[in-house]
Every structure is written in structure tokens, then in C-alpha cells.
LODO-778116 format. One line per 2 residues: number of its first residue (from 0); their letters; for each residue x negated, y negated, z of N, C-alpha, C. Coordinates in steps of 0.05 Angstrom, whole numbers, plus 5000, padded with zeros to 4 digits. Layout:
N
NUM> a> X:Y:Z:X:Y:Z:X:Y:Z; ...
//
This chain:
69
0> ai> 7863:4262:1921:7887:4248:1913:7906:4267:1899; 7931:4264:1904:7952:4281:1892:7965:4265:1870
2> ra> 7964:4276:1846:7977:4263:1823:8007:4270:1823; 8024:4250:1819:8053:4255:1818:8060:4270:1793
4> gt> 8080:4288:1796:8090:4303:1773:8076:4328:1767; 8055:4335:1782:8040:4360:1777:8053:4383:1792
6> kq> 8046:4407:1785:8057:4431:1798:8047:4432:1827; 8022:4423:1832:8012:4421:1859:8029:4402:1876
8> aq> 8037:4379:1864:8054:4360:1878:8081:4372:1884; 8091:4388:1865:8117:4402:1869:8115:4421:1893
10> ii> 8093:4436:1895:8090:4454:1917:8088:4439:1944; 8073:4417:1944:8071:4401:1969:8098:4391:1977
12> am> 8114:4381:1958:8141:4371:1964:8158:4394:1976; 8156:4418:1965:8172:4440:1975:8163:4447:2003
14> lq> 8137:4446:2009:8127:4453:2035:8134:4432:2056; 8140:4408:2047:8147:4386:2066:8176:4386:2073
16> rp> 8193:4402:2059:8221:4403:2066:8224:4415:2094; 8246:4408:2108:8250:4419:2135:8252:4449:2136
18> eg> 8263:4461:2114:8265:4490:2113:8240:4504:2102; 8221:4488:2092:8197:4500:2080:8203:4514:2054
20> at> 8185:4532:2046:8188:4547:2021:8174:4574:2023; 8186:4593:2009:8173:4619:2006:8156:4620:1981
22> va> 8139:4640:1979:8123:4643:1955:8142:4647:1931; 8163:4663:1934:8182:4668:1912:8194:4642:1902
24> em> 8202:4624:1920:8214:4599:1912:8194:4581:1897; 8169:4582:1906:8148:4566:1893:8141:4578:1866
26> ve> 8142:4604:1863:8137:4617:1837:8159:4609:1817; 8184:4609:1827:8206:4602:1809:8204:4572:1800
28> at> 8196:4555:1819:8194:4526:1813:8171:4519:1794; 8149:4533:1796:8125:4526:1781:8120:4544:1756
30> gw> 8130:4568:1757:8124:4587:1735:8098:4601:1739; 8084:4596:1761:8059:4610:1767:8064:4638:1777
32> la> 8044:4654:1778:8045:4681:1790:8042:4677:1820; 8050:4698:1835:8050:4696:1865:8021:4692:1875
34> ht> 8001:4706:1863:7974:4703:1874:7963:4675:1868; 7973:4662:1847:7964:4634:1842:7976:4615:1862
36> vr> 8001:4619:1870:8013:4602:1890:7999:4605:1917; 7993:4630:1924:7979:4635:1950:7951:4623:1949
38> gc> 7937:4625:1926:7911:4613:1923:7912:4583:1925; 7932:4571:1914:7936:4542:1915:7939:4534:1944
40> is> 7956:4549:1959:7961:4542:1987:7935:4544:2003; 7920:4566:2001:7896:4569:2017:7873:4553:2007
42> ga> 7869:4551:1981:7845:4537:1971:7849:4508:1968; 7868:4500:1951:7871:4471:1945:7884:4456:1968
44> lk> 7905:4467:1979:7920:4451:1999:7907:4452:2027; 7900:4476:2036:7888:4478:2063:7859:4469:2063
46> kk> 7842:4481:2046:7814:4475:2047:7806:4448:2035; 7815:4443:2010:7807:4418:1997:7821:4393:2007
48> lg> 7848:4395:2010:7863:4372:2019:7866:4370:2049; 7861:4393:2063:7862:4393:2093:7890:4391:2104
50> lp> 7910:4400:2089:7938:4399:2099:7942:4421:2120; 7955:4415:2142:7961:4436:2162:7985:4452:2155
52> in> 7981:4475:2142:8003:4491:2132:8007:4515:2151; 8032:4518:2159:8040:4539:2178:8056:4560:2164
54> ak> 8051:4586:2169:8066:4608:2158:8082:4621:2180; 8108:4625:2176:8125:4637:2196:8142:4658:2183
56> re> 8144:4681:2195:8160:4703:2184:8189:4700:2193; 8208:4698:2174:8236:4696:2180:8250:4721:2170
58> er> 8270:4730:2185:8283:4755:2179:8296:4756:2151; 8310:4735:2144:8325:4736:2119:8308:4728:2095
60> rg> 8289:4709:2098:8274:4697:2075:8246:4709:2072; 8236:4722:2092:8208:4731:2091:8190:4710:2102
62> tv> 8165:4708:2092:8146:4689:2102:8152:4661:2090; 8156:4642:2108:8162:4615:2100:8139:4597:2107
64> yk> 8130:4581:2087:8107:4563:2091:8118:4535:2094; 8105:4520:2113:8113:4492:2118:8088:4475:2124
66> ve> 8089:4450:2117:8068:4431:2126:8076:4422:2153; 8058:4426:2172:8064:4417:2200:8064:4387:2201
68> q> 8083:4376:2214:8085:4347:2217:8071:4337:2242
//
């Protein structure tokens, strides 16, 4: 279960946007370090919650993560 108002909930909301989110954007929003954001994506979101997260390399933004709909 995802608790509202947590940093993890913030990251999930950012990943559900149509444009997705980069690690840098998630770091800025949460105040976490980059390796913590990446760990959250792979461990908590992908493995524990089973969210289908897709990573795509964009020329201007770098790697953009999105929850597949």
C-alpha cells in the first residue's frame, strides 16, 4: 500500500506523468541522493510493488523513467 504524502508517493506521481521524470528531477523533488532514487525505483517500486517502469534515453533530458500504462 502506498501512503499519501510520502516521498515514495511523490516519485510514483512523477513517474505517472505523461513526460515521466529523470533521476535529477526526482532528486530535486525529494531531497534524496541519486543512488537512493535509483534504489527506490528498482527495489521498492519494481520489485516490491511490481510497477512496470520503463527507462528511455532522450537526447535533451537523458534517461527518462515512466510507469507503463
